[in-house]
C-alpha atoms as an extended CHARMM CRD file, in Angstrom:
* protein
*
        88  EXT
         1         1  UNK       CA              0.0820000000        0.0200000000        0.2010000000  PROA      1               0.0000000000
         2         2  UNK       CA              1.1170000000        3.2900000000       -1.1580000000  PROA      2               0.0000000000
         3         3  UNK       CA              1.5170000000        6.4250000000        1.6670000000  PROA      3               0.0000000000
         4         4  UNK       CA             -1.7030000000        8.3870000000        1.6960000000  PROA      4               0.0000000000
         5         5  UNK       CA             -0.0190000000       11.5940000000        0.0760000000  PROA      5               0.0000000000
         6         6  UNK       CA              1.3250000000        9.3430000000       -2.7840000000  PROA      6               0.0000000000
         7         7  UNK       CA             -2.2600000000        7.8060000000       -3.4350000000  PROA      7               0.0000000000
         8         8  UNK       CA             -3.6630000000       11.2380000000       -3.3730000000  PROA      8               0.0000000000
         9         9  UNK       CA             -1.2660000000       12.3830000000       -6.0520000000  PROA      9               0.0000000000
        10        10  UNK       CA             -1.5240000000        9.1860000000       -7.9510000000  PROA      10              0.0000000000
        11        11  UNK       CA             -5.2260000000        9.5700000000       -8.0600000000  PROA      11              0.0000000000
        12        12  UNK       CA             -5.1140000000       12.9730000000       -9.9310000000  PROA      12              0.0000000000
        13        13  UNK       CA             -3.1800000000       11.0030000000      -12.8540000000  PROA      13              0.0000000000
        14        14  UNK       CA             -6.4600000000        9.0230000000      -13.3530000000  PROA      14              0.0000000000
        15        15  UNK       CA             -9.3360000000       11.6200000000      -13.5950000000  PROA      15              0.0000000000
        16        16  UNK       CA             -9.4280000000       14.8240000000      -15.3710000000  PROA      16              0.0000000000
        17        17  UNK       CA            -10.1220000000       16.7250000000      -11.9900000000  PROA      17              0.0000000000
        18        18  UNK       CA            -11.1550000000       16.2260000000       -8.4950000000  PROA      18              0.0000000000
        19        19  UNK       CA            -11.9480000000       18.1980000000       -5.3120000000  PROA      19              0.0000000000
        20        20  UNK       CA            -11.1570000000       16.9060000000       -1.6970000000  PROA      20              0.0000000000
        21        21  UNK       CA            -14.3040000000       15.1110000000       -1.3000000000  PROA      21              0.0000000000
        22        22  UNK       CA            -14.0030000000       13.3670000000       -4.8260000000  PROA      22              0.0000000000
        23        23  UNK       CA            -10.4260000000       12.1090000000       -3.3430000000  PROA      23              0.0000000000
        24        24  UNK       CA            -12.0460000000       10.8560000000       -0.1560000000  PROA      24              0.0000000000
        25        25  UNK       CA            -14.6820000000        8.8460000000       -1.7830000000  PROA      25              0.0000000000
        26        26  UNK       CA            -12.0400000000        7.2800000000       -4.0090000000  PROA      26              0.0000000000
        27        27  UNK       CA             -9.6170000000        6.4590000000       -1.4990000000  PROA      27              0.0000000000
        28        28  UNK       CA            -12.1120000000        5.7230000000        1.5990000000  PROA      28              0.0000000000
        29        29  UNK       CA            -12.1350000000        1.9270000000        1.2660000000  PROA      29              0.0000000000
        30        30  UNK       CA             -8.2490000000        1.6310000000        1.3360000000  PROA      30              0.0000000000
        31        31  UNK       CA             -7.4180000000        4.4860000000        3.5760000000  PROA      31              0.0000000000
        32        32  UNK       CA            -10.2860000000        5.4880000000        5.6100000000  PROA      32              0.0000000000
        33        33  UNK       CA             -8.9560000000        4.2050000000        8.8390000000  PROA      33              0.0000000000
        34        34  UNK       CA             -5.6630000000        6.2820000000        8.4920000000  PROA      34              0.0000000000
        35        35  UNK       CA             -5.4860000000        9.3040000000       11.2490000000  PROA      35              0.0000000000
        36        36  UNK       CA             -4.7050000000       11.6560000000        8.4450000000  PROA      36              0.0000000000
        37        37  UNK       CA             -7.7930000000       10.5920000000        6.3240000000  PROA      37              0.0000000000
        38        38  UNK       CA             -9.7890000000       13.6550000000        7.0460000000  PROA      38              0.0000000000
        39        39  UNK       CA            -10.7840000000       16.4840000000        4.9940000000  PROA      39              0.0000000000
        40        40  UNK       CA             -8.5380000000       19.0970000000        6.3210000000  PROA      40              0.0000000000
        41        41  UNK       CA             -5.5910000000       17.0340000000        5.7940000000  PROA      41              0.0000000000
        42        42  UNK       CA             -6.6450000000       16.1660000000        2.2300000000  PROA      42              0.0000000000
        43        43  UNK       CA             -6.9860000000       19.6810000000        1.5630000000  PROA      43              0.0000000000
        44        44  UNK       CA             -3.5380000000       20.5670000000        2.8930000000  PROA      44              0.0000000000
        45        45  UNK       CA             -2.2080000000       17.8000000000        0.6290000000  PROA      45              0.0000000000
        46        46  UNK       CA             -3.6580000000       19.2190000000       -2.5750000000  PROA      46              0.0000000000
        47        47  UNK       CA             -2.7380000000       23.0580000000       -1.7600000000  PROA      47              0.0000000000
        48        48  UNK       CA              0.9560000000       21.6460000000       -0.8780000000  PROA      48              0.0000000000
        49        49  UNK       CA              1.0140000000       19.7070000000       -4.2770000000  PROA      49              0.0000000000
        50        50  UNK       CA             -0.2790000000       23.0200000000       -6.0700000000  PROA      50              0.0000000000
        51        51  UNK       CA              2.3140000000       24.9610000000       -4.4310000000  PROA      51              0.0000000000
        52        52  UNK       CA              4.9550000000       22.6840000000       -5.5700000000  PROA      52              0.0000000000
        53        53  UNK       CA              3.5930000000       22.5890000000       -9.1480000000  PROA      53              0.0000000000
        54        54  UNK       CA              2.1890000000       19.0540000000       -9.3350000000  PROA      54              0.0000000000
        55        55  UNK       CA             -1.3740000000       20.1160000000       -9.4520000000  PROA      55              0.0000000000
        56        56  UNK       CA             -3.3210000000       23.1900000000      -10.5520000000  PROA      56              0.0000000000
        57        57  UNK       CA             -6.6550000000       24.6780000000       -9.7910000000  PROA      57              0.0000000000
        58        58  UNK       CA             -9.1490000000       24.0410000000      -12.4930000000  PROA      58              0.0000000000
        59        59  UNK       CA            -12.1840000000       25.4520000000      -10.9750000000  PROA      59              0.0000000000
        60        60  UNK       CA            -14.4580000000       26.0240000000       -7.9040000000  PROA      60              0.0000000000
        61        61  UNK       CA            -17.9440000000       26.0240000000       -6.6890000000  PROA      61              0.0000000000
        62        62  UNK       CA            -20.1320000000       25.6630000000       -3.6190000000  PROA      62              0.0000000000
        63        63  UNK       CA            -21.7500000000       22.1490000000       -2.4270000000  PROA      63              0.0000000000
        64        64  UNK       CA            -25.1580000000       21.6870000000       -1.0920000000  PROA      64              0.0000000000
        65        65  UNK       CA            -24.0010000000       23.0010000000        2.3580000000  PROA      65              0.0000000000
        66        66  UNK       CA            -22.7360000000       26.2410000000        0.6510000000  PROA      66              0.0000000000
        67        67  UNK       CA            -19.0940000000       25.0770000000        1.3100000000  PROA      67              0.0000000000
        68        68  UNK       CA            -16.3760000000       26.0490000000       -1.0750000000  PROA      68              0.0000000000
        69        69  UNK       CA            -15.1070000000       23.1520000000       -3.3210000000  PROA      69              0.0000000000
        70        70  UNK       CA            -11.8180000000       23.6910000000       -5.0320000000  PROA      70              0.0000000000
        71        71  UNK       CA            -11.3040000000       21.2610000000       -8.0590000000  PROA      71              0.0000000000
        72        72  UNK       CA             -7.6710000000       20.4230000000       -9.0240000000  PROA      72              0.0000000000
        73        73  UNK       CA             -6.0930000000       18.7610000000      -12.1050000000  PROA      73              0.0000000000
        74        74  UNK       CA             -2.4730000000       17.5310000000      -12.8700000000  PROA      74              0.0000000000
        75        75  UNK       CA             -1.3200000000       19.2380000000      -15.9450000000  PROA      75              0.0000000000
        76        76  UNK       CA              0.6260000000       17.3200000000      -18.2940000000  PROA      76              0.0000000000
        77        77  UNK       CA              4.0430000000       18.0960000000      -16.6920000000  PROA      77              0.0000000000
        78        78  UNK       CA              2.7480000000       17.7030000000      -13.2570000000  PROA      78              0.0000000000
        79        79  UNK       CA              1.0520000000       14.2060000000      -14.0580000000  PROA      79              0.0000000000
        80        80  UNK       CA              4.4750000000       13.2130000000      -15.9810000000  PROA      80              0.0000000000
        81        81  UNK       CA              6.3550000000       13.9310000000      -12.6210000000  PROA      81              0.0000000000
        82        82  UNK       CA              3.9730000000       12.1900000000      -10.3080000000  PROA      82              0.0000000000
        83        83  UNK       CA              4.1050000000        9.1940000000      -12.6800000000  PROA      83              0.0000000000
        84        84  UNK       CA              7.9450000000        9.0260000000      -12.6650000000  PROA      84              0.0000000000
        85        85  UNK       CA              8.0810000000        8.9840000000       -8.8970000000  PROA      85              0.0000000000
        86        86  UNK       CA              5.2000000000        7.1170000000       -7.9720000000  PROA      86              0.0000000000
        87        87  UNK       CA              4.4950000000        3.6260000000       -9.8700000000  PROA      87              0.0000000000
        88        88  UNK       CA              1.5130000000        1.8390000000      -10.3930000000  PROA      88              0.0000000000
């Protein structure tokens, strides 16, 4: 099993875009028992990946509870970098 942050990054090479809730839905079965598997930690990981140039914001909206959802995507260079360091 990959470290959670690796799984978060790798998930962006498999979708066009995703928000923290999408990432949580995708990884819950495998990582739901991890202490760091919470929305705040996942948002922090996404923001760090963006700051490091691996992801970029693609859009944002409000969910049904009027909470901001920020969507990210792995641009071509970011996806190539992620795939070169994180296999499978």
